[in-house]
N, C-alpha and C positions, 0 to 999 in steps of 0.2 A: 306427322299425321296430317297437318293442315296442308303440307306440300302435296300429299297424295290427293286430298280433296280438291285442291286447286287444279291439279292435272286432270282429274276426272271431270270437273266442271268445265274446263276449257275444251276437253275432247267432246263432251256432250254438246257444247255450244257450236263447235265447228261442224259436228255431224248434223245438228239441227239446221244450221245455215245451208249445208249441202242439200238437204232434203227440200228446204224452202226454195232454194235457187232452182232445183230441178222442177218444182211445181211451177215456178214463174216461167221457165223455159218451155214447159209443156203447154202453158196457156197461150203461147205465141204460135203454136202449131194449129193449123186449121183443121177442124173436123167438119162435119156436115152442116153445122149451123153458124150463123154470124155471131161473133163475139168481139167486143171492142178491144180486148187484149191482143187480138190478132195484129193490130197496128202499133203495139207497144215498142217495137224495135225500129220503127220508121223515124228517121231524122230528117228535118226539113232545113234547107238553106234559107234562113230568115235573118234579116238584119245583120248580115255579114258573118254569121256563124251557124254551125250545125246545132239545131235545137230539136228536142224530142217533140213529136207531133202533138202530143197531149198538152204541151205548153203553149202552142200557138193556135189551137183549134179545139172545138168540142167534137168528140167522136160518139156516134150513137148507132144502135142496131134497131131501127124501127120495125124491121121485118126479119124473119128467120134467114132470108137469103140476101140481105142488103145491109151495107154499112153506109153511114153518111158522115162526112167530115165538113164541119162548118168553121172556116178560119175566122178568128176574131178581127183580123185585118184583111179585107178583101184583096189588097195588093199582093198578097202572097199565095193567092189561090192557085196560080200556075205552078209555083214552087212546091206546093203541097201535092198537087197531082203528079208532078214529075218525081217527087220523092217516093210516092207510093208505087209508081211504075218501076223505079230503079231498085226498090227494096227486095226484088226477087221473091215475091210472095205469090206470083202467078195471078195477080189481080189486074183488071183493066178499069181504072177509074175514068169517070167522065164528069165534066162540070157544067153547070147551067148558068154560070156567072156569079153565083153566090154560095153554092154548096157543091161539094164533090160527092158523087154517088158511086158506090163500089158494089156492083152486083157480084154475088159469089156464085160461080159456076158449080154445077154438080161435080163431085169428085169421081174420076174414073177409077176402075179397079186398080189399074197400074199406079196411079197417083196415090191412092190409099196405101198401097204396099210401100211406095217410096216414103210416105209420111211415117209409116210404122218403123221403117229402118232409121229414120231421123230420130224418132222417139227412143229407140234402143241406143243410138249413139249418145244422145243427151243423157240418158239414164246411166250409161257406162261412165260418163264424166262425173256424174253424181256419186256413183259407187267408188270411183277412184278417189274422190275428195274424202269420202267417209273412211276408206281404207288408209288414206294418208293421215287423217286425224288419229286413227287408232295406232298406227305405227309411231307417230310422234309421241303420243301418250305413253306407249309401252317403253319407248326409249327413255323418256323422262323419268318414268317410274324406276327403271334400272339404275339411274344416276342418283336417286334420292338416298341420302345417307342417314344413319342413326334411326332407322325404322326396321322393325322385325321383318324377316322374310315372309312370314304368314300374312302380314298386313299388305306387303307388296303384291303377293299372289292374289289376295282377296280383291285388291284394287284392279289388278290386271283382269280378273274375271269380270268385274263390274264394267270395265271399259269394253271388254269383248261383248258383254250383254248389250251395252249401248250400241255397239257396232252392228250386232245382229238385228236389233230393233230398227235402226236407221235403214239398213239394207232391206228389211221387210217392208218398210214404208215405201221405199223406191219401187220395189216389186209390185206393191199394190197400186202405185201411181201408173206404172207401165200397163198393168192389166186394164185399169179403168180407161186410160187414154187410148189404148189399142181398140177396146170395145167401142169407144166413142167414134174413132176414126172409121172403123170397119162397118159401123151401123149405116145402113142405106136408108 
């Protein structure tokens, strides 16, 4: 019995992690307004190694269409600007000697559709992770010994319910992000 509970708990945790990871991935996709999470994936060449931007600078969104990045060490200002340019986010940063300003251009209809495709690709990765967690759990349940079959079937049904719930959460995330991107 406790083996089945452990299997179910592990599957639940893996599915929850997949949903949370998908949320984080969606946060890095640009919609119509400025958000500091847009730069979460940017890594800066600082002090001889690749460092996440938020560990070498403060990032702010003072206006709906503007991000600012203020490095704590002014000597890496150029490296920050270069990292944002090479991050392939479609942004053109400029610096004034102490701060990097990143104006966010309006999204074209074509770019919005590309972003929706990216959202669907990321969501599919999340769904795959959820299905994988379900598959692993179902395989583990079959291998449990000295447990009545009805207990195994009940646990399989519970794992399937967890799977359906997690997939539903991903679908809700997709709908919300799509609406956010397509909003003009």
